[in-house]
C-alpha positions in Angstrom: -67.7 153.2 -20.9 -69.7 155.6 -18.8 -67.8 157.5 -16.1 -70.9 158.2 -14.1 -71.9 156.1 -11.1 -75.1 154.1 -11.7 -78.2 155.0 -9.8 -77.0 158.3 -8.3 -75.7 161.6 -9.4 -72.0 161.9 -9.3 -68.8 161.6 -11.2 -66.1 159.1 -11.9 -62.7 159.1 -10.3 -59.2 159.2 -11.5 -58.4 156.2 -9.3 -60.5 153.7 -7.3 -58.5 151.7 -4.8 -60.1 148.3 -3.9 -59.1 147.6 -0.3 -58.2 149.9 2.6 -55.2 148.0 4.0 -52.0 149.8 4.5 -50.8 149.4 0.9 -54.1 150.8 -0.5 -53.9 153.7 1.9 -50.3 154.5 0.8 -51.3 154.5 -2.8 -54.4 156.7 -2.1 -52.3 159.2 -0.1 -49.6 159.5 -2.8 -52.2 159.9 -5.6 -54.4 162.3 -3.8 -51.4 164.5 -3.0 -50.5 164.4 -6.7 -53.9 165.9 -7.4 -55.8 162.8 -8.5 -59.4 162.2 -7.4 -59.3 159.0 -5.4 -61.9 156.7 -3.8 -61.0 153.8 -1.5 -63.5 151.0 -1.1 -63.1 148.8 2.0 -65.1 145.7 2.7 -64.8 145.9 6.5 -66.1 148.6 8.8 -62.6 149.9 9.3 -59.4 150.5 7.4 -56.1 148.9 8.1 -56.4 145.3 6.8 -54.1 143.1 8.8 -52.2 146.1 10.2 -54.6 147.1 12.9 -54.8 147.6 16.7 -57.8 146.2 18.4 -59.1 145.3 21.9 -59.5 141.5 21.7 -60.2 140.9 25.4 -63.5 142.1 26.9 -63.3 144.8 29.4 -59.5 145.2 29.2 -57.9 148.4 27.9 -55.2 146.8 25.7 -54.9 147.7 22.1 -53.0 144.9 20.6 -51.5 144.5 17.1 -53.8 141.6 16.4 -52.4 140.4 13.2 -49.2 142.1 11.8 -47.1 143.3 14.7 -43.5 144.5 13.8 -42.1 147.0 11.2 -39.0 146.5 9.1 -39.8 146.9 5.4 -41.5 150.3 5.6 -39.2 152.7 3.9 -38.5 155.9 5.8 -39.1 157.9 2.5 -42.8 156.8 2.6 -43.2 158.1 6.2 -41.5 161.4 5.2 -43.2 161.8 1.8 -46.7 161.5 3.4 -45.9 163.4 6.5 -47.0 160.6 8.8 -47.2 161.1 12.5 -45.8 157.6 13.2 -42.7 156.3 14.9 -41.0 153.1 15.7 -38.6 152.2 18.5 -35.6 149.9 18.5 -35.7 146.8 20.7 -32.9 146.6 23.2 -32.3 143.0 22.5 -32.4 141.2 19.2 -33.2 137.7 20.5 -32.9 135.2 23.3 -33.2 131.4 22.7 -33.5 129.1 25.7 -32.0 125.6 25.5 -31.0 122.7 27.8 -27.3 121.7 27.4 -25.7 119.0 29.5 -28.9 118.8 31.5 -28.7 122.5 32.5 -31.0 125.3 31.4 -29.1 128.0 29.5 -29.7 130.2 26.4 -28.3 132.4 23.7 -28.6 136.1 24.1 -28.1 138.3 21.0 -28.0 142.0 22.0 -27.2 144.1 25.0 -23.8 145.0 23.5 -21.1 143.1 21.7 -19.3 141.9 24.8 -22.5 140.3 26.3 -23.4 138.7 22.9 -19.8 137.3 22.6 -19.9 135.9 26.1 -23.3 134.3 25.5 -22.0 132.6 22.4 -18.9 131.4 24.2 -21.0 130.1 27.2 -23.3 128.2 24.8 -20.7 126.8 22.3 -17.5 126.6 24.3 -15.5 128.9 22.0 -15.4 132.2 20.2 -15.7 130.6 16.7 -19.5 130.7 16.3 -19.6 134.4 17.4 -16.9 135.3 14.9 -18.8 133.5 12.2 -22.0 135.2 13.3 -20.4 138.6 13.0 -19.2 137.8 9.5 -22.5 136.5 8.4 -24.4 139.5 9.8 -21.9 141.8 8.1 -22.6 140.1 4.8 -26.4 140.3 5.0 -26.0 143.9 6.2 -24.1 144.8 3.0 -26.8 143.1 0.9 -29.5 145.0 2.8 -27.8 148.3 2.2 -27.7 147.7 -1.5 -31.0 145.9 -2.1 -33.5 147.7 0.1 -33.3 151.1 -1.7 -34.3 149.3 -5.0 -37.7 148.3 -3.6 -39.1 151.8 -4.3 -37.3 152.1 -7.6 -38.4 150.6 -11.0 -38.0 146.8 -10.9 -34.4 146.0 -11.8 -33.3 143.2 -14.0 -31.5 140.3 -12.4 -28.1 141.2 -13.8 -28.5 144.8 -12.6 -29.4 143.7 -9.1 -26.5 141.3 -9.1 -24.1 144.0 -10.0 -25.6 146.3 -7.3 -25.1 143.6 -4.7 -21.5 143.4 -5.9 -20.6 140.3 -3.9 -20.6 137.0 -5.7 -20.4 135.0 -2.6 -23.4 136.7 -1.1 -25.4 136.5 -4.4 -24.7 132.8 -4.7 -25.8 131.9 -1.1 -28.9 134.1 -1.1 -30.1 134.0 -4.7 -28.8 130.8 -6.2 -28.2 128.0 -3.7 -30.6 126.6 -1.0 -30.0 128.6 2.2 -29.4 125.5 4.2 -26.1 125.1 2.4 -24.8 128.4 3.7 -26.2 127.9 7.2 -24.4 124.6 7.5 -21.2 125.9 6.0 -21.1 129.0 8.2 -22.2 127.5 11.6 -21.7 124.3 13.5 -23.9 124.7 16.5 -27.5 123.4 16.0 -29.1 126.2 18.0 -27.2 129.0 16.2 -28.1 127.4 12.9 -31.8 127.4 13.9 -31.8 131.0 14.9 -30.4 132.0 11.5 -32.9 129.8 9.6 -36.0 131.1 11.3 -35.9 134.3 9.2 -36.5 132.0 6.2 -39.6 130.4 7.6 -41.9 133.2 8.6 -45.2 132.4 7.2 -43.4 130.1 4.8 -43.7 126.4 4.8 -40.3 125.3 3.4 -37.2 123.2 4.2 -33.7 124.6 4.5 -32.7 122.8 1.3 -35.9 123.4 -0.7 -34.7 123.6 -4.4 -37.4 126.2 -5.2 -35.4 128.7 -3.0 -38.7 129.7 -1.3 -36.9 129.8 2.0 -34.2 132.1 0.4 -36.8 134.6 -0.8 -38.4 134.7 2.7 -35.0 135.1 4.3 -34.0 138.0 2.0 -37.1 140.1 2.8 -36.5 139.5 6.5 -32.9 140.7 6.6 -33.0 143.7 4.2 -35.6 145.9 6.0 -34.5 149.5 6.4 -31.2 148.6 5.0 -30.4 147.0 8.3 -32.7 144.1 8.8 -33.9 145.5 12.1 -37.5 144.7 13.2 -38.9 147.6 15.1 -41.8 148.2 17.4 -44.6 150.5 16.1 -45.4 153.0 18.8 -49.1 152.8 19.6 -49.4 149.5 17.9 -49.7 148.7 14.2 -53.0 150.6 14.0 -51.1 153.8 14.7 -49.5 153.4 11.2 -52.7 152.7 9.3 -54.6 155.4 11.2 -51.9 157.9 10.2 -52.1 156.6 6.6 -55.9 157.0 6.5 -55.6 160.5 7.9 -52.9 161.4 5.3 -55.1 160.1 2.5 -58.2 162.0 3.7 -56.2 165.2 4.3 -55.0 165.0 0.7 -58.6 164.7 -0.6 -59.1 160.9 -0.9 -62.5 159.6 -0.1 -62.6 156.4 2.0 -65.7 154.3 2.1 -65.8 151.5 4.6 -68.5 148.8 4.4 -68.1 148.8 0.6 -67.2 145.4 -0.8 -65.9 145.4 -4.4 -67.5 142.5 -6.3 -66.5 143.2 -9.9 -64.2 145.1 -12.2 -65.0 145.8 -15.8 -62.3 147.4 -18.0 -61.5 148.0 -21.6 -58.0 149.0 -20.8 -58.7 152.7 -20.8 -61.8 153.2 -18.6 -63.1 150.9 -15.8 -66.0 150.4 -13.6 -66.0 148.8 -10.1 -69.1 147.2 -8.9 -69.6 147.1 -5.1 -72.2 146.2 -2.5 -73.1 147.6 0.9 -75.6 146.9 3.6 -78.0 149.2 1.7 -77.6 147.7 -1.8 -75.3 147.8 -4.8 -73.6 150.4 -7.0 -70.9 151.0 -9.5 -68.1 153.6 -9.7 -66.3 154.6 -12.8 -62.5 155.2 -12.8 -59.6 155.7 -15.2 -57.4 153.4 -13.0 -58.3 150.7 -10.5 -55.7 149.7 -7.9 -56.4 146.4 -6.2 -55.1 146.1 -2.6 -56.0 142.4 -2.4 -54.5 139.0 -3.4 -53.8 137.9 -6.9 -56.6 135.4 -6.5 -59.1 138.1 -5.4 -58.0 140.2 -8.4 -58.8 137.4 -10.8 -62.2 136.9 -9.2 -63.0 140.5 -9.5 -62.0 140.5 -13.2 -63.9 137.2 -13.9 -60.6 135.5 -14.8 -59.1 132.1 -14.0 -57.4 132.5 -10.6 -53.8 131.5 -9.9 -53.1 128.4 -7.8 -54.3 128.7 -4.2 -51.4 129.6 -1.8 -51.2 128.1 1.7 -50.4 130.0 4.9 -48.4 128.2 7.6 -48.5 130.0 10.9 -50.2 130.2 14.3 -50.7 133.7 15.7 -51.3 134.0 19.4 -52.0 137.2 21.4 -51.8 137.2 25.2 -52.0 139.7 28.1 -50.1 138.8 31.3 -50.2 140.1 34.8 -46.4 139.6 34.9 -43.7 138.1 32.7 -42.9 134.5 33.6 -39.7 133.6 35.3 -37.2 131.5 33.3 -35.3 128.4 34.3 -32.1 129.9 32.9 -30.5 131.5 36.0 -28.7 134.0 33.8 -31.7 135.3 31.9 -33.8 138.3 32.9 -37.4 138.0 31.6 -37.6 141.7 30.9 -34.6 141.3 28.6 -35.3 137.9 27.2 -38.8 138.8 26.0 -37.9 142.3 24.8 -36.4 140.8 21.6 -37.5 137.7 19.7 -37.8 134.8 22.2 -37.2 131.6 20.1 -38.9 128.4 21.3 -38.0 124.9 19.8 -36.2 126.6 16.9 -33.0 124.6 16.9 -32.0 123.5 13.3 -33.0 119.9 13.8 -36.1 120.8 15.7 -37.3 123.0 12.8 -36.6 120.1 10.3 -38.6 117.6 12.4 -41.5 120.0 12.8 -41.6 120.6 9.1 -41.4 116.9 8.3 -44.3 116.1 10.6 -46.5 118.9 9.2 -45.7 117.8 5.6 -46.9 114.4 6.6 -50.2 115.8 7.8 -49.5 115.8 11.5 -49.1 118.6 14.0 -45.5 119.0 15.2 -44.9 117.3 18.6 -42.9 120.3 19.7 -44.1 123.3 17.7 -41.5 126.0 16.9 -42.5 129.5 17.7 -41.1 133.0 18.5 -42.4 135.5 21.0 -42.0 139.1 21.9 -43.3 141.6 24.4 -44.5 144.8 22.8 -45.1 146.6 26.1 -41.5 146.3 27.3 -40.6 148.8 24.5 -43.9 150.6 24.1 -46.4 150.5 27.1 -48.6 153.1 25.5 -51.0 150.4 24.1 -52.2 149.7 27.7 -54.7 151.8 29.7 -56.7 151.6 32.8 -56.0 148.7 35.2 -53.7 147.0 32.8 -51.4 150.0 32.7 -51.7 150.8 36.4 -50.7 147.3 37.4 -47.9 147.0 34.9 -49.4 144.2 32.8 -47.4 142.9 29.8 -48.4 141.6 26.3 -46.9 138.6 24.6 -47.2 138.0 20.9 -46.4 134.5 19.6 -45.9 133.5 16.0 -45.8 129.8 15.4 -44.0 128.2 12.4 -44.8 125.1 10.3 -48.6 125.2 10.8 -49.9 124.8 7.2 -53.5 125.4 6.5 -54.0 121.8 5.4 -53.7 120.7 9.1 -56.8 122.7 10.0 -59.2 121.9 7.2 -61.0 119.0 8.9 -61.4 120.5 12.3 -60.2 124.1 12.7 -61.3 124.6 16.3 -60.1 121.3 17.6 -56.8 121.5 15.8 -56.2 125.1 16.9 -56.8 124.1 20.5 -54.4 121.2 20.3 -51.7 123.1 18.5 -52.0 125.9 21.1 -51.7 123.4 23.9 -48.5 121.9 22.4 -47.0 125.3 21.7 -47.5 126.6 25.2 -46.2 123.3 26.6 -43.0 123.8 24.5 -42.7 127.3 26.1 -43.3 126.0 29.6 -40.3 123.7 29.3 -38.2 126.8 29.6 -40.2 128.6 32.3 -39.8 128.4 36.1 -43.6 128.8 36.3 -46.5 127.8 34.0 -47.5 130.5 31.6 -51.1 129.9 32.5 -50.4 131.3 36.0 -49.3 134.6 34.4 -52.3 135.2 32.1 -54.5 138.2 33.0 -58.2 137.7 33.3 -60.7 139.5 31.1 -64.0 141.1 32.4 -65.6 137.7 32.6 -62.6 136.1 34.3 -61.5 134.2 31.3 -57.7 134.1 30.5 -56.6 136.8 28.0 -55.3 134.6 25.2 -56.5 134.1 21.6 -55.1 132.1 18.7 -55.5 132.5 15.0 -54.9 129.8 12.4 -54.5 130.3 8.6 -58.2 129.5 8.2 -59.1 132.1 10.8 -57.0 134.7 8.8 -58.7 133.6 5.6 -62.1 134.1 7.1 -61.5 137.3 9.0 -59.2 139.1 6.5 -59.7 137.4 3.2 -56.1 136.2 3.1 -56.1 133.3 0.6 -55.3 130.1 2.5 -54.4 132.3 5.4 -51.1 133.3 3.5 -49.8 136.4 5.2 -48.0 137.4 2.0 -51.0 136.7 -0.3 -48.8 134.3 -2.3 -45.2 132.9 -2.1 -42.7 135.7 -2.2 -40.6 136.4 -5.3 -37.1 137.7 -5.7 -37.0 141.5 -6.3 -36.0 141.5 -9.9 -37.9 141.6 -13.2 -37.2 138.0 -14.4 -38.8 136.7 -11.2 -42.0 138.8 -11.7 -42.6 138.5 -15.5 -45.5 140.6 -16.8 -45.6 143.0 -13.9 -44.2 145.9 -15.7 -41.7 148.7 -14.8 -42.9 148.9 -11.2 -43.9 145.3 -10.5 -47.6 146.0 -10.2 -49.0 145.6 -13.7 -51.7 143.1 -14.7 -53.1 142.0 -18.0 -55.1 145.2 -18.2 -53.2 148.5 -18.6 -55.4 150.5 -16.2 -55.8 147.8 -13.5 -52.8 147.5 -11.1 -52.1 145.2 -8.1 -51.0 147.2 -5.1 -51.3 144.5 -2.4 -48.8 142.2 -0.8 -49.0 139.8 -3.8 -47.3 142.4 -6.1 -43.7 142.0 -6.9 -41.7 143.1 -3.8 -44.8 142.9 -1.6 -45.2 141.1 1.7 -44.9 142.4 5.2 -46.0 145.8 6.3 -44.0 147.9 3.9 -46.2 150.1 1.8 -43.9 149.3 -1.1 -46.6 148.0 -3.5 -48.8 150.9 -2.7 -46.0 153.4 -3.4 -45.0 151.5 -6.6 -48.6 151.4 -7.9 -49.0 155.1 -7.3 -45.7 155.7 -9.2 -47.0 153.6 -12.1 -50.2 155.6 -12.3 -48.3 158.9 -12.3 -46.0 157.7 -15.1 -42.8 158.0 -13.0 
């Protein structure tokens, strides 16, 4: 196979990376720093994929993390190895969940110190039992996080080796072998507390607490092991600050990044490869020894001309908002600046989640859609400028659960509008003033709010079915990811690797698949 580019003088590359999202940029930076010649091809006119900061509201200086928005699974070693000028900040509160008990508005605050959290649990449940069980449960998941998270950037362990590393048979059984709902119901008795725990199992994942496939367990695991702590941190400057730093690191190391270049085909004989691409000016081909694909497994199959795997299905609603002020809450003990600083849970009681899932599975929008919200600017106001900064405006990011793509297929716009209406109505039930009264206006006077369904994400980002993880997550051991090789990134072709979220141990903004694909190329 020729290693020359067709139609123009030039050379082949050691590595061509298809897709300039954060994982592709991580791989490009590592490989270029190792002395490899690297070319990144990105379909869009910018890098970053779903991890970007944009200004969605006309005439307003607010750079929002439009798609992905918090950081947990990004290993510190990647930041250090690549010398990234990027930082995260801890949130002062973990979560606040409003609820009405005995006809009175109240809520559960987790954070602000152990004494305040204990008092909040006691006020909600009437005893110290749930708080004690909460502490025990959090300690168990923290131990698992400390032991499992470091393995994500190591060769993929076998199941038995990971089980031995966890070193806790009770934890292994409840997280890796039995439906998570069993543990939630054994550990906790309060419906609201059960729901708060379960939400980590449902992010972008359409599953039931007792799903025998353990899909919910897999999602839960990745949401509680990040950084070895399970903390979800705020990216300073927005998510685009990370991918801008990664692109800078890749370029500084010698990688070439070509935006507006859509890969359309990969040909390989297992030793040499060629990538066909198109631009606004025409088509071309690039030769490479290795091709790393920072796209979904379905996109990889299409590029190779192979039969694609089954289509995945995303199941979330993403809403971005800009407010002139945070809304007041009905709970007299809750401060909005504290409640919205962490994760603000709406309609996420255990039974509420089950009802919402049941309705969506039957093809109907949930009557009371569950969602979670947080305010970026309470922790990092740097994303605002101009009038928005001067007047102390605030952002709200909302992530809705149990909104599978199938619900939007017939009428995406109409269904989006109705689900947004129901979602905001569920929030308003806990507010002392309508959220609509707090929305900032854009340059044309329209309210600063936008919503994205799975079909919107599929169209804008190429996420198959709008699935934020590219496919259902898998447990981080070899038997759950057969055929993916030592690093969990192998395909049926020795010199074509998967470095996107659909790789083993992918999902979330982690850079892990990019790191692991680079290690595979380097023979580590």
